[in-house]
N, C-alpha and C positions, 0 to 999 in steps of 0.2 A: 504494500500500500504506500502510495506517495505521502511524503511528510505533511503536505497541506491537507490532504484527505484525512490523515490520522488526527489532525487537530479539530476536524469537524465531526469526528465520531461521537455519538451520544454517550460513550463511556466517560467522556470528560466531565459530564454533569456529575457523575458519581464521584470522580476524583476531586472535583471542586468542592463538593459538599463534605467529603471526607476531610479535606484540608480546613474547611470552615469549622467543622466540629472540633478538630484538634486546636484550631486557633481560639475557639471559645473556651476550651478547657484551660489553655495556657493563659489567656487574658484574665479569666476569672480567678485563676490561682494567683496571679500577680496582684490582682485587685484585693483578694483576700489577705495576702501578706501585708499589703499597704494598710488596710483597715485594722488588722490585728496589731500592727506596729503602732499606729496612732492610738489605739485603745490602750495598749500596754504602757506607752509613755505617759498618757493622761493619768492612768491609775498610779503609776510610779510617782508622778509629780504630786498628785493629791495625797498619797500615802506619806511621802517625805515631808510635804509642807504642813501636814496636820499632825505629824507624829512628834515624838520627843526630840527628833532631829531638828525640827523647826524650833523647838524650845531652846536648843543650844544656841540659837541666834540671840537669845536674851543676853548672852555674854557680851555681845557686841552692841547692846542697846545704849551703851555710853557713847557710842560713836554715831554720827549722823548717818553714815553709810549703813551701819548695822540696823538702825531704826527703820530706814527706808526699805532695806531688803526684807525685814520682818513684815512690814506693812504690805509690801508687794506680794510676797509669797502667801501671806494670809488671805489677802483679797483674791489673788489668782486662784488659790485652792478652793475658796468658797464659790467663786464664779464657775470654775470647772465642775465642781460638785453639783451645782444647780443645772448646768448645761448638759451634763452627761446623760440624763434620761431622755432629753430631747434630741440628742445626737444619734441615739439608737444604734450605736456601734454593735452591741450584742445581737440585735435583730438582724442587722446587715450581715454580720459574720455567719449567723445561722442560715440565713437565706442563701448566701453565697456558697456555703458548703453544700447545701442541697442542690443548688444549680450546677455546681461542679460535678457532683455525683451523676446527675442526669446527663450532662454533656460527656462525661467519661463513658457512660453506658452507650451513648450514641456513637462516640468515637470508636469504641470497641466493635460495635455492630458494623460500622463502615469498614473497619479493618478486616473483619471477618468476610464481608461482602467482596472486598477487593481481592482477598486471597482466593475466595471461591471462584471469582471470574477468571483469575489467572490459572487456577487448577483446571477449570473446565475448558479454558482456551476460547471461550466465547461469552458474549453478553446476550444471553437469550431471554425469552419472556419471563422465565422464573426469576432470573436475576433482576430484570427490570421491575417486576412486582415487589421484590424485596427492597429495591431502591425506593419505590414509591411509598412503601410502608415506613421507611426511615425518614423520608421527607415529611410524612404525617407526624411522626414522632418528634421531629425537630419543631414543627409547628405547634405541637402540644406543649413543648418546653417553653416556647416563646409566650404562649397563651397563659401558662400556669405561673410563670415567674415574672415579677416586676424587678428588673435589675437596673441599677443605675448605669449611666454611660461609662465606658472604659476610656481612660485618658488616651489621647492620641499618641503620646510618647510611648506608652505601654503597648498599645495596639501595633504601632509601627515596628517596634523592637521584636515583638512576638511574631508578627507577620513574616519578618525576615528569618527568624528561627524556624518557623514551620516550613517555609519554602526551602530552606536548606535541608531540613529533615525529610521532607516529602517532595523532592524535585520532580518535575514532569518526566524526566528521563527514567525515573524509578518505576513508573507505571506501565503496565502491560496494555497494549492497544490491540484487540483482536481484529482479525481480518473481517471485512464486511461481507 
């Protein structure tokens, strides 16, 4: 099959969706790490600012800088403690973990489909039906989860990683 014909083969829909599922797994994993990191540092700041460690700043209360630091840490800890329930990091973490699990299952299903197509040496009606089922599953994931946007910086970095991991040359294109 000529190279331009192989690029028009309907199998590329499968491969594009496979890479998209892998991209979603990686993007949401990166997003999860970011939210967990923000949550962890907020909790550390609140714990340190409100604990006996903050009380040790009283030693410095004879100095203007010490008094100002004590005031700053106290006010910041109170504000963060009040804001924390509204930021809903724990809810976002839980939802993102569930979303990653769904996309990992989809990614695995696409991986299995790709292997089946290669082993059969053809993209027949049975494989096409399995692909359509996976498209429906992806649509259900989108319907079931409300996920925040992924930062462009993360998406671009992960896009490059996925394209290196799953380059076009790696995929089998059956004869028409």
